[in-house]
FITI-298121 format. One record per residue: x, y negated, z of N, C-alpha, C in turn; residue number from 1. Coordinates in Angstrom, 2 decimals, always signed. Atoms other than C-alpha are relative to their C-alpha. Example, Ala and Ser with C-alpha at 12.3 -4.5 7.8 and 13.67 -1.06 7.14 Angstrom:
// residues 2
+---------+---------+---------+---------+----------+---------+---------+---------+---------+-----+
:  n.east : n.north :    n.up : ca.east : ca.north :   ca.up :  c.east : c.north :    c.up :   n :
+---------+---------+---------+---------+----------+---------+---------+---------+---------+-----+
:   +0.89 :   +1.19 :   +0.00 :  +12.30 :    +4.50 :   +7.80 :   +0.90 :   -1.20 :   +0.00 :   1 :
:   -0.82 :   +1.19 :   -0.06 :  +13.67 :    +1.06 :   +7.14 :   -0.77 :   -1.09 :   +0.73 :   2 :
+---------+---------+---------+---------+----------+---------+---------+---------+---------+-----+
***
This chain:
// residues 175
+---------+---------+---------+---------+----------+---------+---------+---------+---------+-----+
:  n.east : n.north :    n.up : ca.east : ca.north :   ca.up :  c.east : c.north :    c.up :   n :
+---------+---------+---------+---------+----------+---------+---------+---------+---------+-----+
:   -0.62 :   -0.06 :   -1.30 :  -29.83 :   -20.21 :   -4.26 :   +1.43 :   +0.48 :   -0.15 :   1 :
:   -1.40 :   -0.41 :   -0.10 :  -26.10 :   -20.07 :   -3.77 :   +0.49 :   -0.42 :   +1.38 :   2 :
:   -0.56 :   +0.29 :   -1.32 :  -24.35 :   -19.87 :   -0.42 :   +1.50 :   +0.29 :   -0.07 :   3 :
:   -1.45 :   -0.16 :   -0.02 :  -20.63 :   -20.35 :   +0.07 :   +0.45 :   +0.00 :   +1.46 :   4 :
:   -0.55 :   -0.10 :   -1.36 :  -18.84 :   -19.25 :   +3.23 :   +1.52 :   +0.01 :   -0.10 :   5 :
:   -1.46 :   -0.03 :   -0.16 :  -15.23 :   -20.19 :   +3.91 :   +0.31 :   +0.73 :   +1.30 :   6 :
:   -0.39 :   -0.78 :   -1.18 :  -13.33 :   -18.15 :   +6.51 :   -0.95 :   +1.17 :   +0.21 :   7 :
:   +0.89 :   -1.15 :   -0.03 :  -15.40 :   -15.08 :   +5.70 :   +0.47 :   +1.05 :   +1.01 :   8 :
:   -0.59 :   -0.93 :   -0.97 :  -13.03 :   -12.89 :   +7.76 :   +0.80 :   -0.79 :   +1.04 :   9 :
:   -0.99 :   +0.58 :   -0.90 :  -11.05 :   -13.66 :  +10.88 :   +1.38 :   +0.37 :   -0.57 :  10 :
:   -1.34 :   -0.16 :   +0.57 :   -7.28 :   -13.71 :  +10.27 :   +0.44 :   +1.47 :   -0.04 :  11 :
:   -0.40 :   -1.41 :   -0.06 :   -6.71 :   -10.08 :  +11.34 :   -0.72 :   +0.82 :   -1.06 :  12 :
:   +0.79 :   -0.75 :   +1.00 :   -9.51 :    -8.73 :   +9.13 :   +0.38 :   -0.40 :   -1.43 :  13 :
:   -0.44 :   +0.42 :   +1.32 :   -8.35 :   -10.82 :   +6.17 :   +1.30 :   +0.73 :   -0.37 :  14 :
:   -1.26 :   -0.71 :   +0.27 :   -4.85 :    -9.32 :   +6.44 :   -0.26 :   +1.48 :   -0.28 :  15 :
:   +0.36 :   -1.41 :   +0.21 :   -6.40 :    -5.83 :   +6.69 :   -0.52 :   +0.24 :   -1.42 :  16 :
:   +0.60 :   -0.21 :   +1.32 :   -8.48 :    -6.20 :   +3.50 :   +0.99 :   -0.39 :   -1.11 :  17 :
:   -1.03 :   +0.35 :   +0.99 :   -5.64 :    -7.94 :   +1.63 :   +1.01 :   +1.14 :   -0.15 :  18 :
:   -0.93 :   -1.11 :   +0.05 :   -3.27 :    -5.11 :   +2.54 :   -0.60 :   +1.17 :   -0.77 :  19 :
:   +0.66 :   -1.09 :   +0.72 :   -5.80 :    -2.56 :   +1.32 :   -0.07 :   -0.30 :   -1.50 :  20 :
:   +0.19 :   +0.36 :   +1.42 :   -6.52 :    -4.41 :   -1.93 :   +1.32 :   -0.03 :   -0.77 :  21 :
:   -1.27 :   +0.16 :   +0.70 :   -2.88 :    -5.08 :   -2.78 :   +0.91 :   +1.23 :   +0.03 :  22 :
:   -0.96 :   -1.11 :   -0.11 :   -1.18 :    -1.86 :   -1.65 :   -0.62 :   +1.39 :   +0.08 :  23 :
:   +0.58 :   -1.33 :   -0.22 :   -3.65 :    +0.97 :   -1.03 :   -1.11 :   +0.39 :   -0.98 :  24 :
:   +1.11 :   -0.29 :   +0.91 :   -6.56 :    +0.69 :   -3.46 :   +0.53 :   +0.56 :   -1.31 :  25 :
:   -0.33 :   -0.57 :   +1.30 :   -6.41 :    +2.79 :   -6.62 :   -1.01 :   -0.55 :   -1.01 :  26 :
:   +0.86 :   +0.69 :   +0.96 :   -7.80 :    +0.78 :   -9.55 :   -0.11 :   +0.78 :   -1.30 :  27 :
:   +0.22 :   -0.59 :   +1.32 :   -9.32 :    +2.12 :  -12.74 :   -0.61 :   -1.06 :   -0.91 :  28 :
:   +0.57 :   +0.99 :   +0.93 :  -10.26 :    +0.17 :  -15.88 :   -1.53 :   +0.00 :   +0.08 :  29 :
:   +1.45 :   +0.17 :   -0.11 :  -13.80 :    -1.19 :  -15.76 :   -0.49 :   -0.80 :   -1.21 :  30 :
:   +0.62 :   +0.68 :   +1.14 :  -15.98 :    -2.21 :  -18.69 :   -1.41 :   -0.40 :   +0.39 :  31 :
:   +1.35 :   +0.43 :   -0.30 :  -19.26 :    -4.07 :  -18.63 :   -0.98 :   +1.15 :   -0.24 :  32 :
:   +1.05 :   -1.01 :   +0.16 :  -22.27 :    -1.80 :  -18.17 :   -0.69 :   -0.22 :   -1.34 :  33 :
:   +0.67 :   +0.03 :   +1.31 :  -24.02 :    -1.00 :  -21.46 :   +0.90 :   -0.53 :   -1.12 :  34 :
:   -0.92 :   +0.39 :   +1.07 :  -20.89 :    -1.88 :  -23.45 :   -0.10 :   +1.01 :   -1.13 :  35 :
:   +0.09 :   -0.95 :   +1.12 :  -21.13 :    -0.39 :  -26.94 :   +1.29 :   +0.80 :   -0.19 :  36 :
:   -1.27 :   -0.72 :   +0.11 :  -17.45 :    +0.58 :  -26.75 :   +0.95 :   -0.51 :   +1.07 :  37 :
:   -1.01 :   +0.41 :   -0.95 :  -14.47 :    +0.47 :  -24.43 :   +1.11 :   -0.71 :   -0.77 :  38 :
:   -0.98 :   +0.81 :   +0.71 :  -12.45 :    -2.37 :  -25.91 :   +0.28 :   -1.26 :   +0.82 :  39 :
:   -0.37 :   +1.23 :   -0.72 :  -10.77 :    -5.59 :  -24.77 :   -1.18 :   -0.96 :   +0.11 :  40 :
:   +1.16 :   +0.90 :   +0.01 :  -13.94 :    -7.49 :  -25.68 :   -0.94 :   +0.27 :   +1.17 :  41 :
:   +0.93 :   -0.39 :   -1.06 :  -15.93 :    -5.57 :  -23.03 :   +0.71 :   +0.38 :   +1.30 :  42 :
:   -0.80 :   -0.34 :   -1.17 :  -13.09 :    -5.01 :  -20.54 :   -0.22 :   -1.04 :   +1.09 :  43 :
:   +0.28 :   +0.90 :   -1.12 :  -13.93 :    -6.49 :  -17.14 :   +1.24 :   -0.23 :   +0.86 :  44 :
:   -1.16 :   +0.04 :   -0.89 :  -10.76 :    -5.73 :  -15.17 :   +0.17 :   +1.39 :   +0.59 :  45 :
:   -0.20 :   -1.28 :   -0.67 :   -9.65 :    -2.97 :  -12.85 :   -0.79 :   +0.00 :   +1.30 :  46 :
:   +0.86 :   -0.06 :   -1.18 :  -11.93 :    -1.79 :  -10.06 :   +0.32 :   +1.21 :   +0.86 :  47 :
:   +0.02 :   -1.07 :   -0.99 :  -11.64 :    +0.25 :   -6.90 :   -1.45 :   +0.08 :   +0.47 :  48 :
:   +1.40 :   -0.15 :   -0.39 :  -15.15 :    +1.61 :   -6.26 :   -0.11 :   +0.27 :   +1.50 :  49 :
:   +0.14 :   -0.11 :   -1.45 :  -16.20 :    +1.19 :   -2.63 :   -0.57 :   +1.34 :   +0.43 :  50 :
:   +0.55 :   -1.32 :   -0.34 :  -18.03 :    +4.53 :   -2.74 :   +1.13 :   +0.99 :   +0.32 :  51 :
:   -1.13 :   -0.89 :   -0.26 :  -14.55 :    +6.11 :   -2.58 :   +0.57 :   -0.13 :   +1.40 :  52 :
:   -0.54 :   +0.21 :   -1.35 :  -13.82 :    +4.72 :   +0.90 :   -1.09 :   -0.58 :   +0.89 :  53 :
:   +1.13 :   +0.40 :   -0.84 :  -16.66 :    +4.61 :   +3.41 :   +0.39 :   -1.05 :   +1.04 :  54 :
:   -0.45 :   +0.96 :   -1.02 :  -14.60 :    +2.68 :   +5.99 :   +0.06 :   -1.42 :   -0.59 :  55 :
:   -0.10 :   +1.32 :   +0.65 :  -13.84 :    -0.20 :   +3.59 :   -1.38 :   -0.48 :   -0.41 :  56 :
:   +1.36 :   +0.35 :   +0.42 :  -17.38 :    -0.13 :   +2.20 :   -0.81 :   -0.55 :   +1.18 :  57 :
:   +0.76 :   +0.43 :   -1.18 :  -18.96 :    -0.38 :   +5.67 :   +0.57 :   -1.28 :   +0.61 :  58 :
:   -0.65 :   +1.20 :   -0.50 :  -16.43 :    -3.00 :   +6.75 :   -0.49 :   -1.24 :   -0.77 :  59 :
:   +0.45 :   +1.13 :   +0.82 :  -17.41 :    -5.28 :   +3.84 :   -1.50 :   -0.27 :   +0.16 :  60 :
:   +1.45 :   +0.16 :   -0.20 :  -21.15 :    -4.65 :   +4.25 :   -0.28 :   -0.67 :   +1.34 :  61 :
:   +0.22 :   +0.57 :   -1.33 :  -21.01 :    -5.40 :   +7.99 :   +0.35 :   -1.48 :   +0.05 :  62 :
:   -0.41 :   +1.40 :   +0.01 :  -19.16 :    -8.65 :   +7.36 :   -1.00 :   -0.85 :   -0.79 :  63 :
:   +1.00 :   +0.73 :   +0.80 :  -21.66 :    -9.70 :   +4.66 :   -1.29 :   -0.18 :   +0.80 :  64 :
:   +1.20 :   +0.11 :   -0.84 :  -24.56 :    -8.96 :   +7.02 :   +0.19 :   -1.08 :   +1.05 :  65 :
:   -0.30 :   +0.97 :   -1.06 :  -22.92 :   -11.02 :   +9.77 :   +0.05 :   -1.43 :   -0.55 :  66 :
:   -0.24 :   +1.36 :   +0.49 :  -21.88 :   -14.01 :   +7.68 :   -1.19 :   -0.60 :   -0.75 :  67 :
:   +1.13 :   +0.52 :   +0.77 :  -24.97 :   -14.28 :   +5.46 :   -1.35 :   +0.26 :   +0.68 :  68 :
:   +1.20 :   -0.23 :   -0.80 :  -27.45 :   -13.30 :   +8.18 :   -1.02 :   +0.90 :   -0.71 :  69 :
:   +0.83 :   -1.01 :   +0.65 :  -28.80 :   -10.27 :   +6.30 :   +0.05 :   +1.28 :   +0.81 :  70 :
:   +0.04 :   -1.27 :   -0.73 :  -29.78 :    -6.87 :   +7.66 :   -0.21 :   +1.15 :   -0.97 :  71 :
:   +0.22 :   -1.25 :   +0.73 :  -29.71 :    -3.31 :   +6.35 :   +0.37 :   -0.10 :   -1.49 :  72 :
:   -0.46 :   +0.11 :   +1.39 :  -27.74 :    -4.13 :   +3.20 :   +0.30 :   +1.37 :   -0.56 :  73 :
:   -0.35 :   -1.19 :   +0.79 :  -27.60 :    -1.33 :   +0.65 :   +0.61 :   -0.52 :   -1.29 :  74 :
:   -0.68 :   +0.44 :   +1.22 :  -25.14 :    -1.75 :   -2.22 :   +0.01 :   +1.13 :   -1.02 :  75 :
:   -0.06 :   -1.00 :   +1.07 :  -24.91 :    +0.02 :   -5.55 :   +1.39 :   +0.64 :   -0.03 :  76 :
:   -1.27 :   -0.70 :   +0.12 :  -22.16 :    +2.51 :   -6.35 :   +0.98 :   -0.74 :   -0.92 :  77 :
:   -0.87 :   +0.79 :   +0.85 :  -20.77 :    -0.01 :   -8.86 :   +0.77 :   -1.07 :   +0.78 :  78 :
:   -0.68 :   +0.99 :   -0.83 :  -19.69 :    -2.28 :   -5.99 :   +1.46 :   +0.39 :   +0.19 :  79 :
:   -1.41 :   -0.34 :   -0.14 :  -15.95 :    -2.54 :   -5.59 :   +0.89 :   -1.18 :   +0.28 :  80 :
:   -1.04 :   +1.02 :   -0.08 :  -12.72 :    -4.45 :   -5.25 :   +0.60 :   -0.09 :   -1.39 :  81 :
:   -0.47 :   +0.21 :   +1.36 :  -11.56 :    -5.96 :   -8.52 :   +1.37 :   -0.66 :   -0.04 :  82 :
:   -1.28 :   +0.60 :   +0.34 :   -8.10 :    -6.74 :   -9.79 :   -0.17 :   -0.51 :   -1.43 :  83 :
:   +0.35 :   +0.56 :   +1.30 :   -8.50 :    -9.11 :  -12.69 :   +1.04 :   -1.00 :   -0.49 :  84 :
:   -0.81 :   +1.00 :   +0.69 :   -6.32 :   -11.00 :  -15.15 :   -0.97 :   -1.05 :   -0.53 :  85 :
:   +0.96 :   +1.08 :   +0.30 :   -7.96 :   -14.37 :  -15.76 :   +0.28 :   -0.68 :   -1.34 :  86 :
:   -0.38 :   +0.55 :   +1.29 :   -7.25 :   -14.79 :  -19.45 :   -1.15 :   -0.51 :   -0.84 :  87 :
:   +1.11 :   +0.55 :   +0.78 :  -10.78 :   -15.57 :  -20.70 :   -1.30 :   +0.02 :   +0.78 :  88 :
:   +1.34 :   +0.04 :   -0.59 :  -14.36 :   -16.40 :  -19.80 :   -0.81 :   +1.19 :   -0.54 :  89 :
:   +0.90 :   -1.07 :   +0.44 :  -16.82 :   -13.49 :  -19.92 :   -1.33 :   -0.15 :   +0.74 :  90 :
:   +1.29 :   +0.21 :   -0.67 :  -20.28 :   -14.80 :  -18.97 :   -0.85 :   +1.27 :   -0.01 :  91 :
:   +0.83 :   -1.19 :   -0.13 :  -22.58 :   -12.07 :  -17.70 :   -0.91 :   -0.14 :   +1.22 :  92 :
:   +0.79 :   -0.16 :   -1.22 :  -25.28 :   -11.21 :  -15.19 :   +0.29 :   +1.41 :   +0.51 :  93 :
:   -0.23 :   -1.32 :   -0.57 :  -25.23 :    -8.19 :  -12.91 :   -1.31 :   +0.74 :   +0.27 :  94 :
:   +1.28 :   -0.67 :   -0.20 :  -28.88 :    -7.16 :  -13.13 :   +0.04 :   +1.46 :   -0.44 :  95 :
:   -0.08 :   -1.38 :   +0.48 :  -27.89 :    -4.01 :  -15.03 :   +0.51 :   +0.95 :   +1.07 :  96 :
:   -0.45 :   -0.85 :   -1.11 :  -26.34 :    -2.74 :  -11.79 :   -1.15 :   +0.34 :   +0.95 :  97 :
:   +1.14 :   -0.24 :   -0.88 :  -29.78 :    -2.76 :  -10.17 :   +0.06 :   -0.83 :   +1.27 :  98 :
:   -0.19 :   +0.83 :   -1.19 :  -28.82 :    -5.53 :   -7.76 :   -0.94 :   -1.19 :   +0.00 :  99 :
:   +0.79 :   +1.22 :   -0.20 :  -30.94 :    -8.34 :   -6.36 :   +0.91 :   -1.20 :   +0.27 : 100 :
:   -0.95 :   +1.04 :   -0.38 :  -28.04 :   -10.32 :   -4.91 :   +1.42 :   +0.50 :   -0.19 : 101 :
:   -1.43 :   -0.31 :   +0.06 :  -24.27 :   -10.44 :   -5.29 :   +0.70 :   -0.73 :   +1.13 : 102 :
:   -0.95 :   +0.66 :   -0.87 :  -21.66 :   -11.17 :   -2.70 :   +1.36 :   +0.15 :   -0.66 : 103 :
:   -1.34 :   +0.01 :   +0.58 :  -18.34 :   -12.14 :   -4.29 :   +0.95 :   -0.50 :   +1.09 : 104 :
:   -0.95 :   +0.34 :   -1.06 :  -15.50 :   -12.12 :   -1.74 :   +1.37 :   -0.22 :   -0.64 : 105 :
:   -1.31 :   +0.34 :   +0.54 :  -12.25 :   -13.84 :   -2.70 :   +1.07 :   +0.49 :   +0.97 : 106 :
:   -0.94 :   -0.67 :   -0.90 :   -9.51 :   -11.65 :   -1.23 :   +1.41 :   -0.55 :   -0.12 : 107 :
:   -1.39 :   +0.43 :   +0.16 :   -6.17 :   -12.65 :   -2.71 :   +0.21 :   -0.60 :   -1.39 : 108 :
:   -0.32 :   +0.66 :   +1.26 :   -4.86 :   -14.96 :   -5.39 :   +0.35 :   -1.44 :   +0.28 : 109 :
:   -0.38 :   +1.40 :   -0.21 :   -3.58 :   -18.47 :   -5.89 :   -1.24 :   -0.90 :   +0.11 : 110 :
:   +1.06 :   +1.00 :   -0.13 :   -5.80 :   -21.29 :   -4.71 :   +0.10 :   -0.91 :   -1.22 : 111 :
:   -0.06 :   +0.77 :   +1.24 :   -6.70 :   -22.97 :   -7.97 :   -1.39 :   -0.25 :   -0.55 : 112 :
:   +1.24 :   +0.33 :   +0.68 :   -9.47 :   -24.68 :   -9.85 :   -0.24 :   +0.99 :   -1.14 : 113 :
:   +0.11 :   -0.91 :   +1.15 :   -8.73 :   -22.35 :  -12.79 :   +0.05 :   +1.46 :   +0.42 : 114 :
:   -0.02 :   -1.37 :   -0.49 :   -9.04 :   -19.22 :  -10.66 :   -1.32 :   +0.32 :   +0.70 : 115 :
:   +1.24 :   -0.16 :   -0.74 :  -12.58 :   -19.58 :   -9.36 :   -1.06 :   +0.74 :   -0.80 : 116 :
:   +1.16 :   -0.61 :   +0.64 :  -16.03 :   -18.52 :  -10.46 :   -0.89 :   -1.12 :   -0.50 : 117 :
:   +0.88 :   +1.01 :   +0.58 :  -18.29 :   -20.49 :  -12.76 :   -1.38 :   +0.60 :   -0.22 : 118 :
:   +1.39 :   -0.39 :   +0.23 :  -22.05 :   -20.36 :  -13.11 :   -0.55 :   -0.84 :   -1.14 : 119 :
:   +0.56 :   +0.63 :   +1.19 :  -24.06 :   -21.22 :  -16.20 :   -1.50 :   -0.17 :   +0.13 : 120 :
:   +1.44 :   +0.12 :   +0.20 :  -27.52 :   -22.45 :  -17.04 :   -0.22 :   +0.02 :   -1.51 : 121 :
:   +0.31 :   -0.01 :   +1.44 :  -29.27 :   -22.13 :  -20.38 :   -0.31 :   -1.42 :   -0.45 : 122 :
:   +0.32 :   +1.31 :   +0.57 :  -29.38 :   -25.21 :  -22.56 :   -1.49 :   -0.03 :   -0.30 : 123 :
:   +1.43 :   +0.17 :   +0.22 :  -32.87 :   -26.56 :  -22.92 :   -0.40 :   +0.42 :   -1.41 : 124 :
:   +0.57 :   -0.47 :   +1.27 :  -34.90 :   -24.88 :  -25.70 :   +0.99 :   +0.81 :   -0.85 : 125 :
:   -0.98 :   -0.82 :   +0.72 :  -32.04 :   -22.53 :  -26.61 :   +0.45 :   +1.16 :   +0.90 : 126 :
:   -0.56 :   -1.11 :   -0.77 :  -30.34 :   -19.32 :  -25.53 :   +1.46 :   -0.24 :   +0.36 : 127 :
:   -1.40 :   +0.32 :   -0.28 :  -26.93 :   -21.01 :  -25.34 :   +0.20 :   -0.32 :   +1.47 : 128 :
:   -0.35 :   +0.28 :   -1.39 :  -25.20 :   -21.23 :  -21.98 :   +0.89 :   -1.22 :   +0.08 : 129 :
:   -0.90 :   +1.12 :   -0.25 :  -23.56 :   -24.32 :  -20.55 :   +0.46 :   +0.08 :   +1.45 : 130 :
:   -0.57 :   -0.02 :   -1.33 :  -21.29 :   -24.61 :  -17.55 :   -0.81 :   -0.89 :   +0.92 : 131 :
:   +0.87 :   +0.72 :   -0.92 :  -23.30 :   -25.71 :  -14.54 :   +0.67 :   -0.23 :   +1.36 : 132 :
:   -0.59 :   +0.08 :   -1.34 :  -21.50 :   -24.95 :  -11.25 :   +1.36 :   +0.68 :   -0.03 : 133 :
:   -1.32 :   -0.61 :   -0.11 :  -17.86 :   -24.24 :  -10.48 :   +0.36 :   +0.11 :   +1.48 : 134 :
:   -0.47 :   -0.22 :   -1.36 :  -16.60 :   -22.72 :   -7.22 :   +1.46 :   +0.40 :   -0.10 : 135 :
:   -1.43 :   -0.27 :   +0.07 :  -12.83 :   -22.89 :   -6.87 :   +0.39 :   +1.21 :   +0.84 : 136 :
:   -0.48 :   -1.18 :   -0.73 :  -10.86 :   -19.86 :   -5.70 :   +0.73 :   -0.43 :   +1.26 : 137 :
:   -0.70 :   +0.17 :   -1.26 :   -9.78 :   -19.81 :   -2.10 :   -0.07 :   +1.34 :   +0.72 : 138 :
:   +0.00 :   -1.25 :   -0.75 :   -8.69 :   -16.70 :   -0.26 :   -0.92 :   -0.15 :   +1.21 : 139 :
:   +0.89 :   -0.05 :   -1.16 :  -11.23 :   -15.73 :   +2.40 :   -1.28 :   -0.81 :   -0.18 : 140 :
:   +1.26 :   +0.67 :   +0.31 :  -14.17 :   -17.43 :   +0.67 :   -0.95 :   +1.05 :   -0.57 : 141 :
:   +1.01 :   -0.90 :   +0.56 :  -17.41 :   -15.60 :   -0.16 :   -1.16 :   -0.81 :   -0.55 : 142 :
:   +1.12 :   +0.66 :   +0.66 :  -20.28 :   -16.55 :   -2.44 :   -1.15 :   +1.01 :   -0.08 : 143 :
:   +1.22 :   -0.79 :   +0.12 :  -23.83 :   -15.15 :   -2.23 :   -0.86 :   -0.67 :   -1.07 : 144 :
:   +0.83 :   +0.58 :   +1.06 :  -25.97 :   -15.61 :   -5.35 :   -0.88 :   +1.09 :   -0.62 : 145 :
:   +0.88 :   -0.98 :   +0.66 :  -28.82 :   -13.94 :   -7.27 :   +0.73 :   +0.70 :   -1.14 : 146 :
:   -0.73 :   -0.78 :   +1.01 :  -27.58 :   -11.17 :   -9.56 :   -0.42 :   -0.35 :   -1.43 : 147 :
:   +0.41 :   +0.37 :   +1.36 :  -29.53 :   -12.58 :  -12.53 :   +0.58 :   -1.35 :   -0.45 : 148 :
:   -0.67 :   +1.24 :   +0.39 :  -27.44 :   -15.77 :  -12.56 :   +1.16 :   +0.34 :   -0.94 : 149 :
:   -1.13 :   -0.15 :   +0.91 :  -25.03 :   -16.04 :  -15.49 :   +1.23 :   -0.57 :   +0.67 : 150 :
:   -1.24 :   +0.43 :   -0.65 :  -21.47 :   -16.26 :  -14.18 :   +1.20 :   +0.65 :   -0.67 : 151 :
:   -1.25 :   -0.54 :   +0.55 :  -17.84 :   -15.56 :  -15.04 :   +1.14 :   -0.44 :   +0.91 : 152 :
:   -1.21 :   +0.55 :   -0.61 :  -14.40 :   -15.78 :  -13.58 :   +0.40 :   -1.19 :   -0.86 : 153 :
:   -0.50 :   +1.14 :   +0.76 :  -12.84 :   -19.08 :  -14.58 :   +1.24 :   +0.45 :   -0.75 : 154 :
:   -1.17 :   -0.36 :   +0.80 :  -10.36 :   -18.58 :  -17.39 :   +1.14 :   -0.96 :   +0.28 : 155 :
:   -1.17 :   +0.82 :   -0.27 :   -6.85 :   -19.84 :  -16.93 :   +0.99 :   +0.11 :   -1.15 : 156 :
:   -1.04 :   -0.05 :   +1.03 :   -4.11 :   -20.77 :  -19.36 :   +1.36 :   +0.37 :   +0.60 : 157 :
:   -1.22 :   -0.47 :   -0.65 :   -1.50 :   -19.63 :  -16.82 :   +0.15 :   +1.48 :   -0.33 : 158 :
:   -0.15 :   -1.41 :   +0.39 :   -0.12 :   -16.33 :  -18.19 :   +0.01 :   +0.94 :   +1.20 : 159 :
:   +0.03 :   -1.08 :   -0.99 :   -0.84 :   -13.19 :  -16.15 :   -0.48 :   -0.42 :   +1.38 : 160 :
:   +0.57 :   +0.41 :   -1.28 :   -2.72 :   -15.04 :  -13.40 :   -1.00 :   +1.07 :   +0.43 : 161 :
:   +0.88 :   -1.06 :   -0.51 :   -4.40 :   -12.35 :  -11.28 :   -0.64 :   -0.42 :   +1.30 : 162 :
:   +0.66 :   +0.19 :   -1.29 :   -6.85 :   -12.37 :   -8.45 :   -0.63 :   +1.31 :   +0.42 : 163 :
:   +0.68 :   -1.16 :   -0.58 :   -8.42 :    -9.79 :   -6.16 :   -1.27 :   -0.51 :   +0.68 : 164 :
:   +1.30 :   +0.35 :   -0.58 :  -12.09 :   -10.07 :   -5.29 :   -0.76 :   +1.29 :   +0.29 : 165 :
:   +0.90 :   -1.12 :   -0.19 :  -14.77 :    -7.78 :   -4.00 :   -1.39 :   -0.43 :   -0.42 : 166 :
:   +1.38 :   +0.25 :   +0.43 :  -18.22 :    -7.57 :   -5.58 :   -0.91 :   +1.00 :   +0.70 : 167 :
:   +1.02 :   -0.83 :   -0.63 :  -21.04 :    -6.26 :   -3.44 :   -1.30 :   -0.25 :   -0.75 : 168 :
:   +1.26 :   +0.10 :   +0.73 :  -24.07 :    -5.60 :   -5.64 :   -1.10 :   +0.51 :   +0.93 : 169 :
:   +1.00 :   -0.34 :   -1.03 :  -26.93 :    -5.67 :   -3.11 :   -1.31 :   +0.38 :   -0.67 : 170 :
:   +1.26 :   -0.47 :   +0.56 :  -29.90 :    -3.55 :   -4.13 :   -1.14 :   -0.06 :   +1.01 : 171 :
:   +1.02 :   +0.09 :   -1.03 :  -31.73 :    -3.83 :   -0.80 :   +0.59 :   -0.75 :   +1.19 : 172 :
:   -0.40 :   +0.69 :   -1.22 :  -31.60 :    -6.09 :   +2.25 :   -1.25 :   -0.49 :   +0.71 : 173 :
:   +1.06 :   +0.64 :   -0.78 :  -33.73 :    -7.59 :   +4.98 :   +0.56 :   -1.30 :   +0.55 : 174 :
:   -0.46 :   +1.28 :   -0.57 :  -33.61 :   -11.16 :   +6.23 :   -0.34 :   -0.06 :   +1.46 : 175 :
+---------+---------+---------+---------+----------+---------+---------+---------+---------+-----+
***
């Protein structure tokens, strides 16, 4: 199951969250959970943890509940707003966060095929991954998907291409 919503926010709310992400959020380096070491190989990007700002956290949860028709969403403390350089693919799942579902909200960045999110499936009779689904980046787009799906930001050959997204790792919800 994957659901894509364009126009996730109304224009006023989009400007509010973009302003926060680009000028007010304080980002810290983030590495994949269970990384054996903090190195470029395991570096995910920079994250502002939503637990640090209840207003922004509740704002994003309320919008996810409204747009995806979910109730009583509870997110993990790892949920946040990410600032990421798109220099390589890093396929991963987010089950280690204790999440059932993910909401990825595209906040700011250039509209581009090489700035989106890709999903993988396993090749038949092997553990190898192959590209399966690609969702292009568009500001104000959100994607809901199971946290055990293999995914990655799309890598770009454009130097220093950055995007801002929010990841809500949903550990509990009602339909």
